[in-house]
LOGUFI-851076 format. One record per residue: residue number from 0; residue in three letters; x, y, z of N, C-alpha, C, O in turn. Coordinates in nm, 4 decimals. Each point is the difference from the previous one (the first is absolute). Layout:
- NUM_ALA_X_Y_Z_X_Y_Z_X_Y_Z_X_Y_Z;
...
//
This chain:
- 0_MET_-6.3755_-4.3898_5.3079_-0.0450_-0.0305_-0.1401_0.1097_0.1399_-0.0879_0.1032_-0.0271_-0.0613;
- 1_ARG_-0.1449_0.1329_0.0734_0.0283_0.1244_-0.0520_0.1636_0.0029_0.0131_0.0640_0.0138_-0.1042;
- 2_PHE_0.0130_-0.0277_0.2423_0.1133_-0.0133_0.0333_0.1204_-0.0913_-0.1072_0.0959_0.0355_-0.0685;
- 3_SER_-0.1741_-0.1921_0.1045_0.0685_-0.0652_-0.0787_0.0320_0.0613_-0.1710_0.1131_0.0253_-0.0413;
- 4_THR_-0.2220_-0.0126_-0.0284_-0.0036_0.0556_-0.1180_0.0690_0.0674_-0.0354_0.0702_-0.0330_-0.0956;
- 5_VAL_-0.0553_0.1693_0.1596_0.0988_0.1052_0.0040_0.1305_-0.0645_0.0351_0.0910_0.0521_-0.0645;
- 6_TYR_-0.0444_-0.1617_0.1564_0.1382_-0.0312_0.0190_0.0444_-0.0900_-0.1246_0.1192_-0.0074_-0.0296;
- 7_CYS_-0.2225_-0.0645_-0.0466_0.0568_-0.0642_-0.0953_-0.0055_0.0507_-0.1422_0.0545_-0.0597_-0.0929;
- 8_ILE_-0.1233_0.1735_0.0794_0.0279_0.1020_-0.0861_0.1361_0.0926_0.0040_0.0596_0.0219_-0.1054;
- 9_SER_-0.0032_0.0421_0.2545_0.0700_0.0205_-0.0098_0.1581_-0.0729_-0.0042_0.0993_0.0515_-0.0514;
- 10_LEU_-0.1051_-0.1749_0.1147_0.1090_-0.0873_-0.0707_0.0256_-0.0107_-0.0901_0.1197_0.0011_-0.0288;
- 11_ALA_-0.2244_-0.0190_-0.0748_-0.0207_-0.0220_-0.1726_0.0802_0.1111_-0.0283_0.1173_-0.0182_-0.0327;
- 12_LEU_-0.1627_0.1272_0.0404_0.1201_0.1141_-0.0768_0.0846_-0.0117_0.0898_0.0734_-0.0510_-0.0847;
- 13_PHE_-0.0065_0.0487_0.1835_0.1190_0.0176_0.0978_0.0864_-0.1238_-0.0922_0.1229_0.0068_-0.0042;
- 14_SER_-0.1849_-0.1011_-0.0567_0.0784_-0.0923_-0.0291_0.0286_0.0014_-0.1485_0.1087_-0.0248_-0.0520;
- 15_SER_-0.2377_0.0620_-0.0178_0.0646_0.0347_-0.1335_0.0569_0.1217_0.0142_0.0401_0.0352_-0.1109;
- 16_ALA_-0.0179_0.0430_0.1900_0.1095_0.1458_-0.0076_0.1556_-0.0679_0.0089_0.0937_0.0706_-0.0373;
- 17_LEU_-0.0679_-0.2026_0.0850_0.1054_-0.0354_0.0345_0.0777_-0.0735_-0.1352_0.1190_-0.0204_-0.0242;
- 18_ALA_-0.2134_-0.0014_-0.0323_-0.0014_-0.1314_-0.1201_0.0590_0.0868_-0.0855_-0.0243_0.1204_0.0075;
- 19_LYS_0.0978_-0.1650_-0.0870_0.0906_0.1120_-0.1028_-0.0240_-0.1346_-0.1401_-0.0385_-0.1142_0.0252;
- 20_ARG_0.0723_0.1651_-0.1672_0.0513_-0.0720_-0.1042_0.1338_0.0166_-0.0412_0.0710_0.0954_-0.0318;
- 21_VAL_-0.0585_-0.2169_0.0419_0.1733_-0.0700_-0.0040_-0.0237_-0.0056_-0.1943_-0.0715_-0.0654_-0.0761;
- 22_GLN_0.1717_0.1686_0.0610_-0.0143_-0.0189_-0.1936_0.1607_-0.0653_0.0053_0.0804_0.0313_0.0878;
- 23_LEU_-0.0567_-0.1091_-0.1776_0.1436_-0.0712_-0.0340_-0.0536_-0.0237_-0.1551_-0.1113_-0.0449_-0.0276;
- 24_ASP_0.2212_0.0873_-0.0760_0.0341_0.0164_-0.1429_0.0725_-0.0968_-0.0010_0.1039_0.0022_0.0659;
- 25_TRP_-0.1350_-0.0979_-0.1310_0.1122_-0.1176_-0.0232_0.0032_-0.0195_-0.1856_-0.0955_0.0099_-0.0770;
- 26_GLU_0.2229_-0.0364_0.0489_0.0030_-0.0205_-0.1320_0.0795_-0.1679_-0.0250_0.1131_-0.0296_0.0385;
- 27_ILE_-0.1561_-0.0110_-0.0716_0.0054_-0.1395_0.0268_0.0775_-0.0768_-0.0873_-0.0830_-0.0610_-0.0674;
- 28_GLY_0.1918_0.0302_0.0313_0.0955_-0.0448_-0.0947_0.1248_-0.0681_0.0304_0.0485_-0.0104_0.1127;
- 29_TYR_-0.0037_-0.0316_-0.2122_0.1173_-0.1169_0.0308_0.1275_0.0727_0.0484_0.0105_0.1181_-0.0332;
- 30_VAL_0.0824_-0.1706_0.1033_0.1034_0.0219_0.0821_0.0984_-0.1026_0.0147_-0.0168_-0.1170_-0.0347;
- 31_GLN_0.1193_0.1639_0.0867_0.1013_-0.1179_0.0402_-0.0138_-0.0482_0.1210_-0.0171_0.0786_0.0931;
- 32_ILE_0.0215_-0.2039_-0.0733_0.0145_-0.0318_0.1175_0.0836_-0.1472_0.0362_0.0216_-0.0968_-0.0729;
- 33_ASN_0.0169_0.1224_0.2207_0.1315_-0.0844_0.0356_-0.0197_-0.0652_0.1693_0.0840_-0.0145_0.0888;
- 34_PRO_-0.2286_-0.0147_-0.0918_0.0286_-0.0204_0.1639_0.0353_-0.1111_0.0720_-0.0247_-0.0102_0.1201;
- 35_ASP_0.0885_-0.0858_-0.1937_0.1056_-0.0872_0.0714_0.1539_0.0233_-0.0477_0.0775_-0.0953_-0.0078;
- 36_GLY_-0.0394_0.2255_-0.0228_0.1152_-0.0187_-0.0816_0.0651_-0.1025_-0.0536_0.1174_-0.0355_0.0102;
- 37_GLU_-0.1874_0.0020_-0.0553_0.0507_-0.1256_-0.1283_-0.0492_-0.0248_-0.1275_0.0230_-0.1071_-0.0561;
- 38_ASN_-0.1036_0.2159_-0.0072_-0.0865_-0.0232_-0.0926_-0.0219_0.1591_-0.0379_-0.0087_0.0538_0.1104;
- 39_SER_-0.0014_0.0241_-0.1876_-0.0528_0.1118_-0.0476_-0.0967_-0.0141_-0.0953_0.0645_-0.0514_-0.0915;
- 40_ARG_-0.1757_0.0630_0.0528_-0.1229_-0.0448_-0.0840_-0.0856_0.1739_-0.0006_0.0160_0.1109_0.0510;
- 41_ARG_-0.0728_-0.1537_-0.1076_-0.1330_0.0870_0.0001_-0.1011_-0.0048_0.0779_-0.0298_-0.1141_0.0351;
- 42_GLY_-0.0515_0.2203_0.0159_-0.0971_-0.0491_0.1017_-0.0679_0.1293_-0.0415_0.0277_0.0700_-0.0975;
- 43_ILE_-0.1243_-0.0506_0.1920_-0.0986_0.1215_-0.0116_0.0017_0.0797_0.1118_0.0428_-0.0587_0.0994;
- 44_GLY_-0.0676_0.1462_-0.0867_0.0045_0.1193_0.1324_-0.0590_0.1262_-0.0177_-0.0536_0.0194_-0.1091;
- 45_ILE_0.0520_0.0597_0.1821_-0.0900_0.0934_-0.0036_0.0987_0.1365_-0.0325_0.1131_0.0050_0.0484;
- 46_ASN_-0.1672_0.1074_-0.1366_0.0938_0.0977_0.0375_0.1194_-0.0236_-0.0773_0.0705_0.1009_0.0029;
- 47_GLY_-0.0089_-0.2141_-0.0856_0.1174_-0.0036_0.0388_0.0840_-0.0731_0.0844_0.1168_-0.0140_-0.0363;
- 48_GLU_-0.1520_-0.0333_0.1373_0.0440_-0.0364_0.1076_-0.0700_-0.1428_0.0606_-0.1131_-0.0343_-0.0344;
- 49_TRP_0.1800_-0.0284_0.1106_-0.0121_-0.1663_0.0217_0.0680_-0.0236_0.1684_0.1197_0.0231_0.0171;
- 50_PRO_-0.1740_-0.0523_0.0558_-0.1373_-0.0668_0.0060_-0.0924_0.1884_0.0207_0.0583_0.1050_0.0271;
- 51_PRO_-0.2105_-0.1242_-0.0522_-0.0390_0.1044_-0.0167_-0.0301_0.0118_0.1526_0.0017_-0.0934_0.0802;
- 52_PRO_-0.0328_0.2391_-0.0508_0.0167_0.0309_0.1694_-0.1422_-0.0722_0.0792_-0.1047_-0.0308_-0.0571;
- 53_VAL_0.1324_0.0168_0.1868_-0.0899_-0.0558_0.0711_-0.1261_0.1327_-0.0102_0.0320_0.1174_0.0187;
- 54_VAL_-0.1980_-0.1663_-0.0559_-0.0585_0.1308_0.0279_-0.0695_-0.0115_0.1303_-0.0528_-0.1076_0.0280;
- 55_HIS_0.0472_0.2072_0.0548_-0.0711_0.0378_0.1292_-0.1177_0.0852_0.0019_0.0122_0.1207_-0.0211;
- 56_VAL_-0.1451_-0.1831_0.0488_-0.1193_0.1008_0.0577_-0.0646_-0.0542_0.1204_0.0048_-0.1117_0.0515;
- 57_ASP_-0.0741_0.2333_-0.0161_-0.0778_-0.0321_0.1219_-0.1618_-0.0355_-0.0477_-0.0501_0.0272_-0.1091;
- 58_MET_-0.0125_-0.0935_0.2203_-0.1452_-0.0630_-0.0136_-0.0280_0.1417_-0.0274_0.0554_0.0966_0.0523;
- 59_GLY_-0.1693_-0.0966_-0.1607_-0.0669_0.1002_-0.0448_0.0434_0.1092_-0.0833_-0.0663_0.1024_-0.0165;
- 60_ASP_0.1967_-0.1295_-0.0443_0.0331_0.0794_-0.0929_-0.0470_-0.0717_-0.1648_-0.0600_-0.1074_-0.0046;
- 61_THR_0.0778_0.1438_-0.0551_-0.0059_-0.0103_-0.1375_0.1240_-0.0448_-0.1249_0.0454_0.0817_-0.0801;
- 62_LEU_-0.0191_-0.1777_0.0839_0.1379_0.0097_-0.0637_-0.0378_-0.0033_-0.1751_-0.0931_-0.0605_-0.0532;
- 63_VAL_0.1863_0.1367_-0.0052_-0.0009_0.0686_-0.1485_0.0766_-0.0408_-0.0661_0.0888_0.0847_-0.0096;
- 64_ILE_-0.0548_-0.2147_-0.0765_0.1035_-0.0137_-0.0735_-0.0163_0.0038_-0.1665_-0.0486_-0.0791_-0.0808;
- 65_HIS_0.1239_0.2319_0.0673_0.0035_-0.0195_-0.1696_0.1022_-0.0540_-0.0608_0.1137_0.0472_-0.0030;
- 66_ALA_-0.1739_-0.2108_-0.0789_0.0802_-0.0604_-0.0522_0.0309_0.0362_-0.1181_-0.0878_0.0753_-0.0421;
- 67_THR_0.1882_-0.0953_-0.0495_0.0551_0.0201_-0.1269_0.0501_-0.0860_-0.0172_0.0849_-0.0364_0.0814;
- 68_ASN_-0.1141_-0.0422_-0.2007_0.0423_-0.1466_-0.0159_0.1278_0.0338_-0.1437_-0.0167_0.0342_-0.1170;
- 69_LYS_0.1357_-0.0633_0.1955_0.1182_0.0027_-0.1083_0.0501_-0.0854_-0.0435_0.1006_0.0279_-0.0652;
- 70_LEU_-0.1372_-0.1680_0.0746_0.0134_-0.1568_-0.0576_-0.0641_-0.0162_-0.1213_-0.0907_0.0712_-0.0430;
- 71_GLN_0.1425_-0.1708_-0.0128_-0.0492_-0.0433_-0.1395_-0.1046_-0.0842_-0.0194_-0.0341_-0.0364_-0.1125;
- 72_GLU_-0.0340_-0.0069_0.2396_-0.1040_-0.0765_0.0404_-0.1432_0.0946_0.0876_0.0104_0.1112_0.0516;
- 73_LEU_-0.1162_-0.1840_-0.0569_-0.1046_0.0096_0.1562_0.0888_-0.0118_0.1245_0.0873_-0.0809_0.0316;
- 74_THR_-0.1428_0.1966_0.0324_0.0584_0.0054_0.1638_-0.1463_0.0148_0.0896_-0.1108_-0.0094_-0.0526;
- 75_SER_0.1296_0.0297_0.1714_-0.1175_0.0265_0.0566_0.0670_-0.0067_0.1937_0.1059_-0.0575_0.0255;
- 76_LEU_-0.1621_0.1023_0.0475_0.0194_0.0257_0.1104_-0.1110_-0.0410_0.1121_-0.0928_0.0742_0.0324;
- 77_HIS_0.1173_-0.2074_0.0234_-0.0947_-0.0372_0.1417_0.0619_0.0263_0.0912_0.1222_0.0090_0.0126;
- 78_THR_-0.2497_0.0138_0.0991_0.0626_0.0449_0.1346_-0.0672_-0.1050_0.0758_-0.1196_-0.0035_0.0286;
- 79_HIS_0.2446_-0.1143_0.0117_-0.0702_-0.1298_0.0422_-0.0383_-0.0145_0.1181_0.0813_-0.0075_0.0922;
- 80_GLY_-0.2084_0.0013_-0.0744_-0.0585_-0.0171_0.1154_-0.0647_0.1123_0.0779_-0.0403_0.0051_0.1162;
- 81_PHE_0.0423_0.0837_-0.2147_-0.1114_0.1241_0.0116_-0.1299_-0.0400_-0.0572_-0.0232_-0.0661_-0.1012;
- 82_PHE_-0.0728_0.1307_0.2043_-0.1367_-0.0208_-0.0743_-0.0453_0.0771_-0.0921_-0.0033_0.1215_0.0190;
- 83_GLN_-0.0436_-0.1818_-0.1452_-0.0555_0.1416_-0.0883_-0.1298_-0.0088_-0.0207_-0.0574_0.0167_-0.1076;
- 84_ASN_-0.0027_-0.0501_0.2384_-0.1900_0.0380_-0.0096_-0.0523_0.0870_-0.0601_-0.0320_0.0875_0.0804;
- 85_GLY_-0.0019_-0.0556_-0.2041_-0.0433_0.1016_-0.0681_0.0664_0.0586_-0.0983_-0.0455_0.0957_-0.0626;
- 86_THR_0.1749_-0.1561_0.0382_0.1559_0.0906_-0.0644_0.0512_-0.1202_-0.0589_0.1117_0.0096_-0.0507;
- 87_ASN_-0.1765_-0.1346_0.0459_0.0566_-0.1062_-0.0857_0.0405_0.0413_-0.1085_0.0831_-0.0839_-0.0347;
- 88_TYR_-0.0932_0.2104_-0.0907_0.1031_0.0101_-0.0771_0.1512_0.0577_0.0454_0.1086_0.0144_-0.0562;
- 89_TYR_-0.1489_0.0036_0.1540_0.1724_0.0247_0.0914_0.0806_-0.1188_0.0137_0.1171_0.0120_0.0360;
- 90_ASP_-0.1615_-0.1141_-0.0582_0.0704_-0.1209_0.0905_0.1495_-0.0326_-0.1204_0.1157_0.0113_0.0404;
- 91_GLY_-0.1372_-0.0362_-0.1317_0.1008_-0.0066_-0.0839_0.0298_-0.1474_-0.0428_0.1121_-0.0503_-0.0076;
- 92_ALA_-0.2487_-0.0186_-0.0230_0.0345_-0.1315_-0.0116_-0.0498_-0.0014_-0.1586_-0.1198_-0.0074_-0.0274;
- 93_ILE_0.2206_0.0149_-0.0720_-0.0172_0.0169_-0.1368_-0.0727_-0.1111_-0.0099_0.0101_-0.0941_0.0787;
- 94_GLY_-0.0996_0.0987_-0.1907_-0.1324_-0.1070_-0.0654_-0.1097_-0.0102_0.1189_-0.1084_-0.0475_-0.0340;
- 95_ALA_0.1187_0.0740_0.1262_-0.1400_-0.0156_0.1101_-0.0536_0.1200_0.0623_-0.1207_0.0128_0.0201;
- 96_THR_0.2113_0.0802_0.0126_-0.0497_0.1434_0.0267_0.0540_0.1170_-0.1143_-0.0440_0.1150_-0.0029;
- 97_GLU_0.1216_-0.1548_-0.0663_0.0755_0.1427_-0.0908_0.0591_-0.0586_-0.1189_0.0351_-0.1178_-0.0062;
- 98_CYS_-0.0238_0.2086_-0.0956_0.0626_-0.0591_-0.0927_0.1863_0.0071_0.0209_0.0689_-0.0391_-0.0942;
- 99_GLY_-0.0209_0.0762_0.1853_0.0893_0.0908_-0.0203_0.0858_0.1221_-0.0345_-0.0627_0.0644_-0.0842;
- 100_ILE_0.1843_-0.0020_0.1143_0.0234_0.0965_-0.0491_0.1314_-0.0549_-0.1180_0.0971_-0.0706_0.0275;
- 101_PRO_-0.1390_0.1377_-0.1796_0.0795_-0.0509_-0.0876_0.1049_0.0708_-0.0174_0.0038_0.1028_0.0676;
- 102_PRO_0.1309_-0.1342_-0.1732_0.1115_0.0334_0.0023_-0.0506_0.1726_-0.0236_-0.1001_0.0303_-0.0649;
- 103_GLY_0.1899_0.0678_0.1304_-0.0363_0.1139_0.0017_-0.1170_0.0926_0.0141_-0.0207_0.1150_-0.0390;
- 104_GLY_-0.0560_-0.2108_0.1140_-0.1150_0.0548_0.0926_0.0012_0.0285_0.0942_0.1101_0.0038_0.0549;
- 105_SER_-0.2417_0.0372_0.0293_0.0442_0.0611_0.1381_-0.1741_-0.0411_0.0651_-0.1118_0.0056_-0.0513;
- 106_PHE_0.1558_-0.0407_0.1666_-0.1487_-0.0061_0.0818_0.0236_0.0558_0.1381_0.1060_-0.0019_0.0625;
- 107_THR_-0.2055_0.0449_-0.0304_0.0194_0.0636_0.1463_-0.1279_-0.1025_0.1220_-0.1223_0.0011_0.0139;
- 108_TYR_0.2109_-0.0600_0.0364_-0.0382_-0.0979_0.1242_-0.0619_0.1287_0.0997_0.0664_0.1035_-0.0055;
- 109_GLU_-0.1690_-0.1022_0.0817_-0.0247_0.0322_0.1269_-0.0905_-0.0806_0.1095_-0.1161_-0.0366_-0.0182;
- 110_ILE_0.1802_0.0205_0.1141_-0.0166_-0.0828_0.0697_-0.0147_0.0506_0.1330_0.0853_0.0795_0.0393;
- 111_ASN_-0.1910_-0.1163_0.0461_-0.0619_0.0281_0.1423_0.0336_-0.0679_0.0815_-0.0320_-0.1189_0.0011;
- 112_VAL_0.1159_0.1814_0.1028_0.0914_-0.1262_0.0787_-0.0936_0.0023_0.1199_-0.0291_0.0945_0.0733;
- 113_ARG_-0.0056_-0.2041_-0.0712_-0.1266_-0.0477_0.1348_0.0167_-0.0627_0.0581_-0.0968_-0.0390_0.0651;
- 114_GLN_0.2369_-0.0267_-0.0371_0.0942_-0.1133_0.0429_0.1348_0.0316_0.0539_0.0825_0.0721_-0.0561;
- 115_THR_-0.0692_-0.1263_0.1586_0.1560_0.0024_0.0251_0.0596_-0.0709_0.0424_-0.0679_-0.0828_0.0607;
- 116_GLY_0.2238_0.0553_-0.0550_0.0584_-0.0815_-0.0484_0.1126_0.0065_-0.1070_0.0267_0.1052_-0.0580;
- 117_THR_0.0598_-0.2607_0.0267_0.1063_-0.0076_-0.1114_-0.0785_-0.0804_-0.1049_-0.0588_-0.1051_0.0255;
- 118_TYR_0.0640_0.1699_-0.1567_-0.0137_-0.0342_-0.1026_0.1154_-0.0044_-0.1204_0.1179_-0.0062_0.0349;
- 119_TRP_-0.1403_0.0084_-0.1284_0.0406_-0.0204_-0.1100_-0.0361_0.0515_-0.1438_-0.1047_-0.0523_-0.0383;
- 120_ILE_0.1670_0.1512_-0.0657_-0.0371_-0.0069_-0.1349_0.0556_-0.0409_-0.0622_0.1147_0.0449_0.0004;
- 121_HIS_-0.1417_-0.1491_-0.0937_0.0378_-0.0456_-0.1120_-0.0900_-0.0182_-0.1592_-0.1166_0.0316_-0.0235;
- 122_SER_0.1980_-0.0809_-0.0500_-0.0530_0.0500_-0.1692_-0.0761_-0.1828_-0.0027_0.0417_-0.1154_0.0100;
- 123_HIS_-0.1469_0.1726_-0.0261_-0.0942_-0.1088_-0.0116_0.0158_-0.0691_-0.1622_-0.1003_-0.0700_-0.0138;
- 124_ASN_0.1665_0.0639_-0.0844_0.0311_-0.0716_-0.1173_0.1401_-0.0402_-0.0342_0.1075_0.0598_-0.0044;
- 125_LYS_-0.1550_-0.2077_-0.0229_0.0928_-0.0736_0.0064_0.0841_-0.0449_0.1204_-0.0537_-0.0594_0.0935;
- 126_ALA_0.1979_0.0899_-0.0949_0.0607_-0.0487_0.1152_0.1077_0.1162_0.0298_0.1050_-0.0104_0.0635;
- 127_GLN_-0.1687_0.1430_-0.1370_0.0901_0.1454_0.0338_0.0382_0.0428_0.1254_0.0804_0.0924_0.0124;
- 128_TRP_-0.1234_-0.1427_0.0706_-0.0179_0.0243_0.1349_0.1455_-0.1044_0.0260_0.0840_0.0408_0.0803;
- 129_LEU_-0.0685_-0.1331_-0.1298_0.1198_-0.0848_0.0306_0.1457_0.0810_-0.0809_0.1128_-0.0434_0.0234;
- 130_ASP_-0.1347_0.1637_-0.1188_0.0823_0.0858_-0.0455_0.0014_0.0632_0.0684_0.0992_0.0610_-0.0398;
- 131_GLY_-0.1397_0.0113_0.1634_0.0110_0.1010_0.0804_-0.1020_0.0849_0.0222_0.0150_0.0948_0.0772;
- 132_LEU_-0.1285_-0.1168_-0.1398_-0.1314_0.1125_0.0202_-0.0393_-0.0614_0.1185_-0.0502_-0.1124_0.0023;
- 133_ARG_0.0708_0.1811_0.0968_-0.0481_-0.0319_0.1435_0.0823_0.0748_0.0684_0.1180_0.0234_-0.0260;
- 134_THR_-0.2102_0.0316_0.1547_0.0561_0.0614_0.1003_-0.0869_0.0167_0.1528_-0.1111_0.0530_-0.0026;
- 135_PRO_0.1430_-0.0794_0.0736_-0.0865_-0.0058_0.1632_-0.0708_0.1229_-0.0410_0.0245_0.0699_-0.0983;
- 136_LEU_-0.1304_-0.0512_0.2020_-0.1409_0.0577_0.0128_-0.0197_0.0168_0.1498_-0.0331_-0.1038_0.0574;
- 137_ILE_0.0433_0.1876_0.0010_-0.0286_0.0228_0.1626_-0.0925_0.0802_0.0073_-0.0034_0.1047_-0.0647;
- 138_SER_-0.0855_-0.1432_0.1453_-0.1704_0.0756_0.0190_0.0415_0.0285_0.1538_-0.0060_-0.1016_0.0691;
- 139_HIS_0.0492_0.2255_0.0026_0.0327_-0.0111_0.1443_-0.1835_0.0415_0.0212_-0.0818_0.0405_-0.0825;
- 140_PRO_0.0689_-0.0715_0.2257_-0.1230_0.0272_0.0904_0.0105_0.1394_0.0276_0.1028_0.0651_-0.0187;
- 141_PRO_-0.2217_-0.0147_0.0683_0.0165_0.1647_0.0402_0.0365_-0.0262_0.1504_-0.0025_0.1071_0.0606;
- 142_LYS_0.0311_-0.1987_0.0098_0.0361_-0.0206_0.1161_0.1047_-0.0985_0.0631_-0.0657_-0.0611_0.0842;
- 143_GLU_0.1731_0.0218_-0.0818_0.0526_-0.0786_0.0102_-0.0278_-0.0867_0.1364_0.0359_0.0631_0.0994;
- 144_VAL_-0.0741_-0.1526_-0.0791_-0.0936_-0.1135_0.1095_0.1338_-0.0697_0.0941_-0.0046_-0.0531_0.1110;
- 145_HIS_0.1054_0.0730_-0.1893_0.1362_-0.0557_0.0560_0.1266_0.0762_0.0249_0.0298_0.1020_-0.0622;
- 146_LYS_0.0487_-0.1608_0.1634_0.1468_0.0880_-0.0241_0.0945_-0.0731_-0.0468_0.0022_-0.1152_0.0435;
- 147_TYR_0.0728_0.1428_-0.1141_0.0924_-0.0930_-0.0589_0.1592_0.0972_-0.0111_-0.0017_0.1219_-0.0174;
- 148_ASP_0.1160_-0.1930_0.0295_0.1061_0.0848_-0.0145_0.0509_0.0259_-0.1282_0.0768_0.0914_-0.0300;
- 149_GLU_-0.1245_-0.1778_-0.0446_0.0566_-0.0190_-0.1330_-0.0859_-0.0781_-0.1299_-0.0153_-0.1215_0.0123;
- 150_ASP_-0.0456_0.1944_-0.1466_-0.0484_-0.0433_-0.0786_0.0745_-0.0362_-0.1076_0.0711_0.0734_-0.0687;
- 151_MET_-0.0968_-0.2268_0.0534_0.1233_-0.0363_-0.1248_-0.0968_-0.0630_-0.1067_-0.0945_-0.0740_0.0270;
- 152_LEU_0.1355_0.1177_-0.1609_-0.0840_-0.0929_-0.0748_0.1146_-0.0801_-0.0913_0.0914_0.0712_-0.0417;
- 153_VAL_-0.0884_-0.1930_0.0118_0.0534_-0.0991_-0.0471_-0.0567_-0.0719_-0.1301_-0.0879_-0.0819_0.0269;
- 154_MET_0.1120_0.0916_-0.1327_-0.0301_-0.0217_-0.1105_0.0214_-0.1437_-0.0462_0.1176_-0.0288_0.0221;
- 155_LEU_-0.1789_-0.0660_-0.0736_0.0765_-0.1420_0.0014_-0.0537_-0.0424_-0.1529_-0.1178_-0.0357_0.0007;
- 156_GLU_0.1832_0.0333_-0.1318_-0.0261_0.0012_-0.1284_0.0818_-0.0803_-0.0850_0.1161_0.0152_0.0381;
- 157_ALA_-0.1218_-0.1013_-0.1450_0.0259_-0.0775_-0.0684_0.0743_0.1290_-0.1079_-0.0611_0.0958_-0.0473;
- 158_PHE_0.2232_-0.1321_0.0258_0.0599_0.0560_-0.1515_0.0132_-0.1091_-0.1081_0.0444_-0.1113_0.0285;
- 159_TYR_-0.0699_0.1331_-0.1095_0.0716_-0.0600_-0.1117_0.0657_0.0624_-0.0643_-0.0236_0.1153_-0.0358;
- 160_HIS_0.1606_-0.2101_-0.0022_0.0448_0.0739_-0.1094_-0.0063_-0.0100_-0.1503_0.0903_0.0230_-0.0804;
- 161_ARG_-0.2152_-0.0621_0.0576_-0.0914_0.0318_-0.1026_-0.0972_0.0712_-0.0028_-0.0639_0.0031_0.1052;
- 162_GLU_0.0173_0.0734_-0.2104_-0.1256_0.0753_-0.0208_-0.1350_-0.1088_0.0539_0.0125_-0.1224_-0.0024;
- 163_ALA_-0.1199_0.1819_0.0425_-0.1089_-0.1157_0.0603_-0.0428_0.0129_-0.1907_-0.0316_-0.1151_-0.0302;
- 164_SER_0.0239_0.1756_-0.0556_-0.0620_-0.0747_-0.1005_0.0554_-0.1058_-0.0619_-0.0645_-0.0609_-0.0854;
- 165_GLU_0.1875_0.0254_0.1185_0.1008_-0.1118_-0.0470_-0.0075_-0.1428_0.0865_0.0353_-0.1149_-0.0267;
- 166_ILE_-0.1036_0.1823_0.1534_-0.0288_-0.1502_0.0584_-0.1612_-0.0002_0.0136_-0.0525_-0.1078_0.0278;
- 167_GLU_-0.0417_0.2391_-0.0483_-0.1122_-0.0289_0.0237_-0.0665_-0.1699_-0.0048_-0.0631_-0.0588_0.0878;
- 168_ASP_0.0960_0.0213_-0.1950_-0.1119_-0.1380_-0.0341_0.0747_-0.0893_0.0443_-0.0462_-0.1125_-0.0194;
- 169_GLN_0.1502_0.1155_0.0750_0.0732_-0.0911_0.0615_-0.0165_-0.0290_0.1546_0.0255_-0.1116_0.0454;
- 170_LEU_-0.0706_0.2196_0.0363_-0.0099_0.0608_0.1018_-0.1602_-0.0491_0.0392_-0.0337_-0.0641_0.0995;
- 171_LEU_-0.0326_0.1029_-0.1837_-0.1379_-0.0485_-0.0564_-0.0484_-0.1459_0.0054_-0.1072_-0.0300_0.0527;
- 172_SER_0.2092_-0.0805_-0.1222_-0.0514_-0.0907_-0.0449_-0.0657_-0.1014_0.0918_0.0416_-0.0113_0.1153;
- 173_THR_-0.1113_-0.0403_-0.1462_-0.0589_-0.1207_0.0821_0.0462_-0.1514_-0.0466_-0.0437_-0.1071_0.0422;
- 174_SER_0.1375_0.1287_-0.1341_0.0988_-0.1236_-0.0197_0.1254_-0.0001_0.0656_0.0704_0.1009_-0.0051;
- 175_GLU_-0.0182_-0.2472_0.0935_0.1025_0.0168_0.0633_0.1083_-0.0106_-0.0791_0.1064_0.0460_0.0415;
- 176_ALA_-0.1136_-0.1091_-0.1714_0.0797_0.0191_-0.0869_0.0536_0.1415_-0.0662_0.1069_-0.0012_-0.0610;
- 177_THR_-0.1582_0.0836_0.0697_-0.0003_0.1395_-0.0154_0.0080_0.0876_0.0972_0.0494_0.1096_-0.0263;
- 178_ARG_-0.0852_-0.1312_0.1291_0.0022_0.0958_0.1419_0.1243_-0.0437_0.0461_0.0290_-0.1060_0.0555;
- 179_VAL_0.0319_0.1894_-0.0820_0.1723_-0.0071_0.0889_0.0064_0.0681_0.0794_-0.1012_0.0689_0.0128;
- 180_SER_0.2178_-0.0416_0.0907_-0.0275_0.1178_0.1265_0.0853_0.1605_-0.0403_0.1141_0.0245_0.0391;
- 181_PRO_-0.1817_0.0526_-0.1072_0.1200_0.1071_-0.0157_0.1153_-0.0218_0.0581_0.0806_-0.0022_-0.0929;
- 182_PHE_-0.0125_-0.0191_0.2125_0.1107_-0.0092_0.0484_0.0905_-0.1310_-0.0161_0.1078_-0.0260_0.0533;
- 183_HIS_-0.2003_-0.0630_-0.1609_0.1153_-0.1009_-0.0904_0.0687_0.0285_-0.0687_-0.0307_0.0947_-0.0725;
- 184_PRO_0.1698_-0.1626_0.0541_0.0901_0.0689_-0.0676_-0.0634_0.0730_-0.1519_0.0189_0.1172_-0.0326;
- 185_TYR_-0.0724_-0.1876_-0.0219_-0.0794_0.0180_-0.1215_-0.0592_0.1156_-0.0235_0.0023_0.0464_-0.1140;
- 186_MET_-0.0620_0.0160_0.2123_-0.0861_0.1343_0.0453_0.0928_0.1093_-0.0185_-0.0375_0.0938_-0.0703;
- 187_LEU_0.1764_-0.0906_0.1329_0.1140_0.0572_0.0509_0.0469_0.0825_-0.1050_0.1028_0.0662_0.0147;
//
């Protein structure tokens, strides 16, 4: 009994020694984007760049994102698929778990990484993720259980030639007469 207790405590101390604080300073603001090469328009980037950088963490790490909102409206960050047990105030769901970051304001998200896999971070206000405020979040396990030759990330996304704020009502409409595919010539 004593051996297993000492072993568990040692393992916990060793694991916490390997864990790190991954700190990111994100200025969320407007940038010009043109992902399809057909239509340059205003989008949302991080630190003046689009697409935002992929975030890599290891299980056991603490992900700290210092977010400053340079947009003209509220914004937030939601770590999609990450459990927020006991830290729902970092969940990023405006109107449900937080008020959102006001224009010119800042907020620091501190997320304990307790799971592995590929997730994404995106805005949870209106449809800002359609304008570019989204990026993959990859949480690596302490030890890979499979061997593979290559790890490839493929992001599939919709790109609209008009800003989300211009087509949001149309995309969310329950009326067949109003809801037209954004790929319809009217929307281009």
